[in-house]
SEVOTI-249781 format. One record per residue (C-alpha): x, y, z; residue number from 1. Coordinates in steps of 0.5 Angstrom, whole numbers. Example, Ala and Ser with C-alpha at 12.3 -4.5 7.8 and 13.67 -1.06 7.14 Angstrom:
+-------+-------+-------+-----+
|    px |    py |    pz | num |
+-------+-------+-------+-----+
|    25 |    -9 |    16 |   1 |
|    27 |    -2 |    14 |   2 |
+-------+-------+-------+-----+
This chain:
+-------+-------+-------+-----+
|    px |    py |    pz | num |
+-------+-------+-------+-----+
|  -148 |    34 |  -101 |   1 |
|  -147 |    39 |   -96 |   2 |
|  -140 |    43 |   -97 |   3 |
|  -135 |    41 |   -93 |   4 |
|  -131 |    44 |   -88 |   5 |
|  -126 |    49 |   -90 |   6 |
|  -119 |    48 |   -86 |   7 |
|  -113 |    53 |   -84 |   8 |
|  -106 |    50 |   -82 |   9 |
|  -102 |    54 |   -78 |  10 |
|   -96 |    51 |   -76 |  11 |
|   -88 |    52 |   -77 |  12 |
|   -86 |    46 |   -78 |  13 |
|   -87 |    43 |   -85 |  14 |
|   -88 |    36 |   -83 |  15 |
|   -93 |    38 |   -78 |  16 |
|   -98 |    41 |   -83 |  17 |
|   -97 |    35 |   -88 |  18 |
|   -98 |    31 |   -83 |  19 |
|  -105 |    34 |   -81 |  20 |
|  -107 |    35 |   -88 |  21 |
|  -105 |    27 |   -90 |  22 |
|  -110 |    26 |   -84 |  23 |
|  -116 |    30 |   -86 |  24 |
|  -116 |    28 |   -93 |  25 |
|  -119 |    22 |   -92 |  26 |
|  -124 |    25 |   -89 |  27 |
|  -129 |    28 |   -94 |  28 |
|  -133 |    32 |   -90 |  29 |
|  -127 |    37 |   -90 |  30 |
|  -122 |    40 |   -93 |  31 |
|  -115 |    44 |   -92 |  32 |
|  -116 |    50 |   -96 |  33 |
|  -109 |    54 |   -94 |  34 |
|  -103 |    53 |   -90 |  35 |
|   -98 |    58 |   -85 |  36 |
|   -92 |    57 |   -83 |  37 |
|   -93 |    63 |   -78 |  38 |
|   -99 |    69 |   -75 |  39 |
|   -96 |    74 |   -81 |  40 |
|   -96 |    68 |   -86 |  41 |
|  -104 |    67 |   -83 |  42 |
|  -106 |    74 |   -82 |  43 |
|  -103 |    76 |   -90 |  44 |
|  -108 |    69 |   -93 |  45 |
|  -114 |    69 |   -88 |  46 |
|  -119 |    74 |   -92 |  47 |
|  -118 |    71 |   -99 |  48 |
|  -118 |    64 |   -96 |  49 |
|  -124 |    65 |   -90 |  50 |
|  -124 |    59 |   -87 |  51 |
|  -129 |    55 |   -83 |  52 |
|  -123 |    53 |   -77 |  53 |
|  -117 |    55 |   -76 |  54 |
|  -112 |    50 |   -73 |  55 |
|  -106 |    54 |   -70 |  56 |
|  -100 |    52 |   -66 |  57 |
|   -98 |    57 |   -60 |  58 |
|   -91 |    56 |   -62 |  59 |
|   -87 |    60 |   -68 |  60 |
|   -83 |    65 |   -71 |  61 |
|   -84 |    72 |   -72 |  62 |
|   -91 |    72 |   -70 |  63 |
|   -94 |    66 |   -65 |  64 |
|  -101 |    64 |   -64 |  65 |
|  -103 |    68 |   -59 |  66 |
|  -100 |    74 |   -63 |  67 |
|  -104 |    72 |   -69 |  68 |
|  -111 |    71 |   -64 |  69 |
|  -110 |    77 |   -60 |  70 |
|  -109 |    81 |   -67 |  71 |
|  -114 |    77 |   -70 |  72 |
|  -119 |    80 |   -63 |  73 |
|  -118 |    86 |   -63 |  74 |
|  -120 |    87 |   -71 |  75 |
|  -126 |    84 |   -70 |  76 |
|  -124 |    78 |   -75 |  77 |
|  -123 |    72 |   -70 |  78 |
|  -124 |    65 |   -74 |  79 |
|  -126 |    59 |   -69 |  80 |
|  -119 |    57 |   -68 |  81 |
|  -117 |    50 |   -64 |  82 |
|  -110 |    52 |   -61 |  83 |
|  -106 |    45 |   -63 |  84 |
|  -100 |    44 |   -59 |  85 |
|   -95 |    39 |   -56 |  86 |
|   -92 |    42 |   -51 |  87 |
|   -94 |    43 |   -44 |  88 |
|   -95 |    50 |   -43 |  89 |
|  -102 |    51 |   -40 |  90 |
|  -100 |    59 |   -38 |  91 |
|  -100 |    59 |   -46 |  92 |
|  -106 |    55 |   -48 |  93 |
|  -111 |    59 |   -42 |  94 |
|  -109 |    66 |   -46 |  95 |
|  -110 |    63 |   -52 |  96 |
|  -117 |    61 |   -50 |  97 |
|  -118 |    68 |   -47 |  98 |
|  -116 |    71 |   -53 |  99 |
|  -122 |    67 |   -56 | 100 |
|  -119 |    60 |   -59 | 101 |
|  -125 |    55 |   -58 | 102 |
|  -120 |    50 |   -56 | 103 |
|  -115 |    46 |   -55 | 104 |
|  -112 |    39 |   -57 | 105 |
|  -105 |    36 |   -57 | 106 |
|  -102 |    34 |   -64 | 107 |
|  -102 |    27 |   -62 | 108 |
|  -110 |    26 |   -62 | 109 |
|  -113 |    20 |   -66 | 110 |
|  -116 |    23 |   -73 | 111 |
|  -123 |    21 |   -70 | 112 |
|  -121 |    26 |   -64 | 113 |
|  -119 |    32 |   -70 | 114 |
|  -124 |    31 |   -74 | 115 |
|  -130 |    31 |   -68 | 116 |
|  -125 |    38 |   -66 | 117 |
|  -127 |    40 |   -72 | 118 |
|  -134 |    39 |   -73 | 119 |
|  -136 |    42 |   -66 | 120 |
|  -132 |    48 |   -68 | 121 |
|  -135 |    49 |   -73 | 122 |
|  -141 |    49 |   -71 | 123 |
|  -140 |    53 |   -66 | 124 |
|  -138 |    49 |   -60 | 125 |
|  -133 |    50 |   -55 | 126 |
|  -128 |    44 |   -54 | 127 |
|  -128 |    44 |   -48 | 128 |
|  -124 |    36 |   -45 | 129 |
|  -125 |    34 |   -38 | 130 |
|  -118 |    32 |   -38 | 131 |
|  -115 |    39 |   -42 | 132 |
|  -119 |    42 |   -36 | 133 |
|  -115 |    40 |   -31 | 134 |
|  -109 |    41 |   -35 | 135 |
|  -111 |    49 |   -36 | 136 |
|  -112 |    49 |   -28 | 137 |
|  -106 |    48 |   -25 | 138 |
|  -104 |    55 |   -32 | 139 |
|  -110 |    58 |   -28 | 140 |
|  -107 |    57 |   -21 | 141 |
|  -100 |    59 |   -24 | 142 |
|  -103 |    65 |   -26 | 143 |
|  -106 |    67 |   -20 | 144 |
|  -113 |    67 |   -22 | 145 |
|  -111 |    73 |   -28 | 146 |
|  -118 |    72 |   -32 | 147 |
|  -124 |    77 |   -29 | 148 |
|  -128 |    73 |   -24 | 149 |
|  -132 |    72 |   -17 | 150 |
|  -127 |    69 |   -12 | 151 |
|  -134 |    66 |    -9 | 152 |
|  -139 |    66 |   -15 | 153 |
|  -147 |    65 |   -13 | 154 |
|  -150 |    58 |   -11 | 155 |
|  -153 |    57 |   -17 | 156 |
|  -160 |    54 |   -19 | 157 |
|  -161 |    46 |   -20 | 158 |
|  -163 |    48 |   -27 | 159 |
|  -157 |    53 |   -28 | 160 |
|  -152 |    47 |   -26 | 161 |
|  -155 |    42 |   -29 | 162 |
|  -155 |    48 |   -36 | 163 |
|  -147 |    48 |   -34 | 164 |
|  -146 |    41 |   -34 | 165 |
|  -148 |    40 |   -41 | 166 |
|  -145 |    47 |   -43 | 167 |
|  -138 |    43 |   -42 | 168 |
|  -140 |    38 |   -46 | 169 |
|  -140 |    43 |   -52 | 170 |
|  -147 |    44 |   -52 | 171 |
|  -151 |    49 |   -56 | 172 |
|  -157 |    53 |   -53 | 173 |
|  -161 |    49 |   -58 | 174 |
|  -158 |    43 |   -57 | 175 |
|  -160 |    44 |   -49 | 176 |
|  -166 |    47 |   -51 | 177 |
|  -168 |    41 |   -54 | 178 |
|  -164 |    37 |   -50 | 179 |
|  -169 |    40 |   -44 | 180 |
|  -175 |    40 |   -48 | 181 |
|  -175 |    48 |   -47 | 182 |
|  -175 |    54 |   -51 | 183 |
|  -168 |    56 |   -54 | 184 |
|  -169 |    63 |   -51 | 185 |
|  -169 |    60 |   -44 | 186 |
|  -163 |    58 |   -44 | 187 |
|  -160 |    64 |   -47 | 188 |
|  -163 |    67 |   -40 | 189 |
|  -161 |    61 |   -37 | 190 |
|  -153 |    63 |   -39 | 191 |
|  -153 |    69 |   -38 | 192 |
|  -155 |    69 |   -31 | 193 |
|  -150 |    64 |   -29 | 194 |
|  -144 |    68 |   -32 | 195 |
|  -147 |    74 |   -28 | 196 |
|  -146 |    69 |   -22 | 197 |
|  -141 |    67 |   -22 | 198 |
|  -137 |    73 |   -25 | 199 |
|  -134 |    72 |   -32 | 200 |
|  -135 |    73 |   -39 | 201 |
|  -137 |    67 |   -44 | 202 |
|  -138 |    60 |   -43 | 203 |
|  -131 |    57 |   -44 | 204 |
|  -129 |    61 |   -37 | 205 |
|  -135 |    59 |   -33 | 206 |
|  -133 |    52 |   -35 | 207 |
|  -126 |    52 |   -33 | 208 |
|  -128 |    57 |   -26 | 209 |
|  -134 |    51 |   -25 | 210 |
|  -128 |    45 |   -25 | 211 |
|  -123 |    50 |   -21 | 212 |
|  -128 |    51 |   -15 | 213 |
|  -131 |    43 |   -16 | 214 |
|  -137 |    44 |   -18 | 215 |
|  -136 |    38 |   -24 | 216 |
+-------+-------+-------+-----+
């Protein structure tokens, strides 16, 4: 039997934490190993707990979710993180993704959606859902495209567009390679070319930029 995915909940609302805890207790492959009521509480617990995935609320007292992400990013100790929020604050969510979060879900998702997202992020995949991406694009427009990218990226080849579409579904390089029947190293080279042509520094930004440009 494989080891359970270790999950940490960071949310200032006790009822929300208890609700998510109750839901995840129904999933045999996951275990909630810690709960924190704000960023400072999470920082104290993280070194001892070492979760595989962190579910993070963005709006909390003392140290909010964005501040926690930025702190962990500076210290090179970022945990694979899913932003979990009820707020329609796309700007804050986009900043969270810029700070290293791998995905974003509203708190009203189903148990199946939540557990699937946790599995994807634990496996190293970005969680970029089309509906969520459309919301983020509004945030991008409001922020005047504050993350660095080329205004007019170089045209991608047909194969690069194919890989970009697979990236948008959360596929890892290995899964893309298996899907296209090519070597993983070949996919890595294509991904590097895509990022270079679009002037972005990571896969999530590449996908967001592609949606913004109407490529997807």
